C-alpha positions as a printed NumPy array, in Angstrom:
array([[121.734, 118.236,  82.134],
       [117.949, 118.456,  81.765],
       [115.195, 116.077,  82.51 ],
       [114.548, 113.112,  80.11 ],
       [111.149, 112.139,  78.891],
       [110.177, 108.547,  78.113],
       [106.894, 107.566,  76.643],
       [105.552, 104.619,  78.73 ],
       [102.519, 104.136,  76.657],
       [ 98.777, 104.222,  77.803],
       [ 98.978, 107.896,  78.845],
       [102.012, 107.672,  80.8  ],
       [105.307, 109.729,  80.33 ],
       [108.151, 109.183,  82.479],
       [109.947, 112.474,  83.509],
       [113.495, 111.651,  84.766],
       [115.366, 114.387,  87.048],
       [118.84 , 114.262,  87.769],
       [120.193, 114.212,  91.412],
       [123.513, 115.129,  92.499],
       [124.041, 111.968,  94.712],
       [125.358, 108.473,  94.057],
       [121.81 , 107.836,  93.129],
       [121.878, 110.055,  90.302],
       [118.243, 110.243,  89.178],
       [114.418, 110.367,  90.144],
       [111.556, 109.316,  88.16 ],
       [108.526, 111.517,  88.249],
       [105.294, 110.505,  86.047],
       [102.909, 112.674,  83.809],
       [ 99.667, 111.193,  83.367],
       [ 97.457, 112.577,  80.504],
       [ 93.698, 112.941,  81.213],
       [ 90.815, 114.767,  79.359],
       [ 90.009, 117.3  ,  82.329],
       [ 93.909, 117.87 ,  83.042],
       [ 96.807, 116.03 ,  83.699],
       [ 98.356, 114.507,  86.695],
       [101.987, 114.825,  87.716],
       [103.495, 112.105,  90.231],
       [106.348, 113.168,  92.369],
       [108.268, 116.324,  91.907],
       [112.147, 116.107,  92.161],
       [114.652, 117.798,  94.36 ],
       [113.782, 121.311,  95.402],
       [117.157, 122.65 ,  93.84 ],
       [117.399, 125.836,  91.673],
       [117.641, 123.575,  88.513],
       [114.433, 121.256,  89.07 ],
       [111.646, 123.92 ,  88.098],
       [113.624, 124.835,  84.53 ],
       [113.893, 121.259,  83.761],
       [110.062, 120.95 ,  84.493],
       [109.35 , 124.033,  82.222],
       [111.384, 122.356,  79.619],
       [109.677, 118.887,  80.025],
       [106.168, 120.402,  80.178],
       [106.857, 122.274,  76.996],
       [107.87 , 119.059,  75.312],
       [104.751, 117.621,  76.372],
       [102.792, 120.325,  74.472],
       [101.986, 122.544,  77.668],
       [ 99.354, 120.454,  79.036],
       [ 96.899, 121.429,  81.545],
       [ 97.956, 120.02 ,  84.807],
       [ 95.076, 119.947,  87.536],
       [ 96.737, 117.525,  90.232],
       [100.162, 116.691,  91.848],
       [100.408, 113.687,  93.928],
       [103.372, 112.917,  96.393],
       [104.196, 109.28 ,  97.023],
       [106.332, 110.316, 100.15 ],
       [108.126, 112.985, 101.81 ],
       [111.668, 112.099, 101.035],
       [113.475, 115.256,  99.455],
       [113.848, 114.01 ,  95.882],
       [110.18 , 113.287,  95.638],
       [108.492, 116.145,  97.497],
       [111.213, 118.945,  97.113],
       [110.068, 120.722,  94.134],
       [106.288, 120.186,  94.892],
       [105.614, 123.865,  96.08 ],
       [107.094, 125.197,  92.776],
       [105.794, 122.758,  90.391],
       [102.223, 123.46 ,  91.883],
       [102.996, 127.104,  91.188],
       [104.35 , 126.714,  87.652],
       [101.391, 124.491,  86.46 ],
       [ 98.511, 126.074,  88.364],
       [ 97.627, 122.552,  90.013],
       [ 94.69 , 123.175,  92.35 ],
       [ 94.907, 119.617,  93.891],
       [ 97.787, 118.264,  95.699],
       [ 97.398, 114.635,  96.915],
       [ 99.331, 113.372,  99.985],
       [ 99.15 , 110.397, 102.249],
       [ 97.692, 111.984, 105.583],
       [100.554, 110.227, 107.617],
       [103.013, 111.183, 105.017],
       [101.773, 115.078, 105.372],
       [102.432, 114.547, 109.127],
       [106.072, 113.551, 108.634],
       [106.638, 116.063, 106.072],
       [105.997, 118.783, 108.709],
       [108.102, 116.925, 111.156],
       [111.053, 116.544, 108.886],
       [110.721, 120.   , 106.778],
       [108.505, 121.984, 108.634],
       [109.429, 125.358, 110.606],
       [109.674, 123.176, 113.761],
       [111.653, 120.324, 112.554],
       [113.74 , 118.818, 115.262],
       [117.323, 119.06 , 113.732],
       [118.857, 118.535, 117.202],
       [117.06 , 115.386, 117.376],
       [118.343, 114.018, 114.127],
       [121.783, 114.845, 115.165],
       [121.266, 113.164, 118.55 ],
       [119.934, 110.154, 116.89 ],
       [122.955, 109.428, 114.801],
       [125.225, 110.122, 117.879],
       [123.342, 107.91 , 120.017],
       [123.619, 105.003, 117.662],
       [127.399, 105.38 , 117.447],
       [128.254, 107.992, 114.69 ],
       [131.216, 110.278, 115.932],
       [129.867, 113.532, 116.869],
       [131.79 , 115.654, 114.387],
       [130.463, 113.522, 111.434],
       [126.892, 113.377, 112.828],
       [126.909, 117.177, 113.106],
       [128.186, 117.5  , 109.588],
       [125.693, 114.926, 108.367],
       [122.893, 116.891, 110.107],
       [124.013, 120.202, 108.546],
       [123.785, 118.412, 105.26 ],
       [120.339, 117.188, 105.893],
       [119.076, 120.511, 106.981],
       [120.465, 122.024, 103.779],
       [118.536, 119.631, 101.629],
       [116.56 , 121.813,  99.13 ],
       [112.995, 121.045, 100.277],
       [110.044, 123.135,  99.499],
       [107.063, 121.114,  99.959],
       [103.688, 122.194,  98.672],
       [100.625, 122.089, 101.041],
       [ 98.347, 119.221, 100.347],
       [ 94.816, 119.95 ,  99.425],
       [ 93.463, 116.244,  99.832],
       [ 94.878, 114.059, 102.314],
       [ 94.222, 110.286, 101.561],
       [ 94.05 , 106.966, 103.273],
       [ 94.323, 103.506, 102.188],
       [ 91.576, 102.473, 100.016],
       [ 90.792, 105.986,  98.814],
       [ 90.608, 106.257,  95.034],
       [ 92.017, 108.638,  92.262],
       [ 90.627, 108.817,  88.542],
       [ 93.802, 108.853,  86.349],
       [ 92.853, 109.081,  82.564],
       [ 89.344, 107.426,  82.934],
       [ 90.808, 104.582,  85.259],
       [ 90.176, 104.096,  89.207],
       [ 93.361, 103.857,  90.946],
       [ 93.378, 102.702,  94.487],
       [ 95.414, 104.364,  97.222],
       [ 97.702, 101.985,  99.176],
       [100.024, 102.698, 102.134],
       [102.996, 100.505, 101.81 ],
       [105.505, 101.238, 104.56 ],
       [109.122, 100.142, 104.95 ],
       [110.932, 102.846, 102.968],
       [108.723, 105.536, 104.778],
       [105.904, 105.105, 106.825],
       [103.43 , 106.713, 105.057],
       [104.588, 106.135, 101.725],
       [101.454, 105.821,  99.22 ],
       [101.156, 104.037,  95.789],
       [ 98.466, 103.794,  93.299],
       [ 97.183, 100.759,  91.833],
       [ 95.007, 100.816,  88.695],
       [ 91.681,  98.676,  88.99 ],
       [ 91.634,  97.928,  85.358],
       [ 95.204,  97.962,  84.208],
       [ 96.919,  96.522,  87.218],
       [ 99.593,  99.267,  87.091],
       [101.222, 100.429,  90.224],
       [102.945, 104.074,  90.46 ],
       [105.187, 102.58 ,  93.138],
       [107.333, 105.312,  94.225],
       [110.306, 103.847,  96.204],
       [108.397, 100.981,  97.445],
       [109.993,  98.422,  95.036],
       [113.035,  99.075,  92.733],
       [114.842,  96.835,  90.096],
       [118.285,  97.641,  90.258],
       [118.701,  98.619,  93.967],
       [116.984,  97.931,  97.3  ],
       [115.264, 100.563,  98.702],
       [116.643, 101.858, 101.816],
       [114.722, 100.713, 104.769],
       [115.97 , 102.623, 107.528],
       [115.148, 103.564, 111.415],
       [115.086, 107.26 , 111.214],
       [114.217, 109.436, 114.205],
       [110.569, 109.912, 112.856],
       [110.14 , 106.19 , 111.92 ],
       [108.054, 103.461, 113.841],
       [110.364, 100.796, 115.436],
       [111.021,  97.805, 113.279],
       [110.48 ,  99.324, 109.582],
       [112.075,  96.287, 107.847],
       [109.411,  94.094, 109.527],
       [107.041,  96.507, 107.931],
       [108.504,  96.631, 104.625],
       [108.645,  92.823, 104.408],
       [104.907,  92.649, 104.884],
       [104.823,  95.289, 102.375],
       [106.516,  92.961, 100.   ],
       [104.031,  90.29 , 100.782],
       [101.258,  92.865,  99.826],
       [102.681,  93.173,  96.446],
       [102.637,  89.494,  96.048],
       [ 98.974,  89.548,  96.812],
       [ 98.373,  92.436,  94.436],
       [100.48 ,  91.001,  91.533],
       [100.614,  94.414,  89.63 ],
       [101.168,  94.115,  85.98 ],
       [103.863,  96.817,  85.709],
       [105.215,  99.03 ,  88.325],
       [106.431, 102.332,  87.523],
       [109.142, 103.134,  90.286],
       [110.982, 106.208,  91.626],
       [114.266, 104.831,  90.08 ],
       [115.468, 102.546,  87.676],
       [113.592, 100.594,  84.758],
       [110.148,  99.564,  85.049],
       [109.395,  96.282,  86.796],
       [107.404,  93.936,  84.921],
       [107.807,  90.924,  87.318],
       [107.007,  92.072,  90.647],
       [106.988,  88.833,  92.338],
       [110.616,  87.748,  90.975],
       [111.731,  91.1  ,  92.415],
       [110.046,  90.887,  95.726],
       [111.608,  87.442,  96.217],
       [115.209,  88.919,  95.307],
       [114.7  ,  91.349,  97.846],
       [113.556,  89.08 , 100.487],
       [116.672,  87.059,  99.673],
       [118.766,  90.201,  99.831],
       [117.559,  91.239, 103.518],
       [117.853,  87.581, 104.555],
       [121.472,  87.444, 103.659],
       [121.847,  90.995, 105.224],
       [120.361,  89.96 , 108.562],
       [122.992,  87.24 , 108.656],
       [125.65 ,  89.555, 107.897],
       [124.528,  91.772, 110.767],
       [124.538,  88.784, 113.236],
       [128.417,  88.088, 111.912],
       [129.352,  91.739, 112.439],
       [127.825,  91.58 , 116.247],
       [129.79 ,  88.363, 116.539],
       [133.174,  90.394, 116.055],
       [132.084,  92.508, 118.903],
       [130.573,  95.474, 117.014],
       [127.696,  96.871, 119.196],
       [126.554, 100.018, 117.795],
       [124.268, 100.415, 114.651],
       [127.351, 102.731, 113.277],
       [130.212, 100.015, 113.939],
       [127.725,  97.436, 112.592],
       [127.277,  99.379, 109.223],
       [130.963,  99.977, 108.818],
       [131.477,  96.231, 108.85 ],
       [128.617,  95.201, 106.571],
       [129.044,  97.772, 104.211],
       [132.908,  97.627, 104.462],
       [133.451,  96.971, 100.768],
       [130.929,  99.51 ,  99.262],
       [133.109, 102.737,  99.495],
       [130.235, 104.467, 100.864],
       [130.36 , 108.482, 100.586],
       [129.665, 110.666, 102.96 ],
       [125.984, 111.13 , 102.098],
       [125.575, 107.338, 102.187],
       [126.859, 106.835, 105.731],
       [123.97 , 107.988, 107.396],
       [121.74 , 105.845, 105.529],
       [123.838, 102.593, 106.072],
       [123.687, 103.61 , 109.896],
       [119.726, 103.664, 109.959],
       [119.326, 100.61 , 107.477],
       [121.896,  98.684, 110.092],
       [119.541,  99.893, 112.681],
       [116.631,  98.509, 111.056],
       [118.173,  95.241, 110.604],
       [119.289,  94.849, 114.312],
       [115.769,  95.853, 115.335],
       [114.49 ,  92.966, 113.112],
       [117.111,  90.549, 114.474],
       [115.646,  91.446, 118.033],
       [111.998,  90.904, 117.065],
       [113.078,  87.55 , 115.673],
       [115.093,  86.709, 118.759],
       [118.435,  86.733, 117.134],
       [119.799,  89.927, 118.771],
       [119.281,  91.844, 122.027],
       [120.172,  95.122, 123.378],
       [122.683,  94.642, 126.051],
       [122.493,  98.033, 127.133],
       [120.296, 101.059, 125.575],
       [121.42 , 101.137, 121.688],
       [124.257,  98.623, 122.066],
       [123.582,  95.306, 120.623],
       [124.94 ,  91.527, 120.834],
       [123.663,  88.216, 119.21 ],
       [120.876,  86.792, 121.501],
       [123.084,  83.818, 122.202],
       [126.319,  85.861, 123.173]])
């Protein structure tokens, strides 16, 4: 395996890194610039990623890289960032201010591993499975670069002579940033909008309540922005953003109804609801915890809409039950 390079035009090269999961790749982006290149996202911090980067940069002509941008703290985006900075000698590491805080909570020396396991168990996952899932999470290879510049919504970056505005678009991750081109309308979107799958919108221990509500608002922001092209973290370039936001809204509307139906059968924990909603999907071990936290985000959204209620802490029923 190796990284795959795709010229997307206008100075943008997509660098696709393999991943060892059902979601088998992540896209990073290398953007040319007269004063140095910018790399957006870094890939997973496994032992293979930096050699892949060495090959990719050699194929690009070993350009000078002066900046690395992290869209969000998930391991396939931030995991190799420390090594990538060391490899390229980049002097600027850009990250959203809130995302940097979440990075420390998730991957720092004082990361609350016990809290992660407790979160899974509290929401119904059997203790042995929760312990195994937590161990797998703890062993995920992440070597996060220390940011040199923390950005907030409305800040700007110059990419190859074009000003890109920083946006914070929560839902998939609370501090997720995206970069929107003032002239071209292009959006470096990370995992905010994907063409072939829906981004995981989960209620993790470090996530604010009702992430699905936040994500639906993010979809509205994308509609108002009307980007011309979206360069996503996975899958093909998105050429029609409003079509895709409409499809994802419909998907979540159907999922909310499916969660109501699961509650109607007597399922009450997020884990039990997830086992019903995703019964036909053949989820592997890695995907089990993603299903749980996504079920929880849908249950919280149903509660916000008055369609579900907690009958006891972390146990749910239809509001009309």
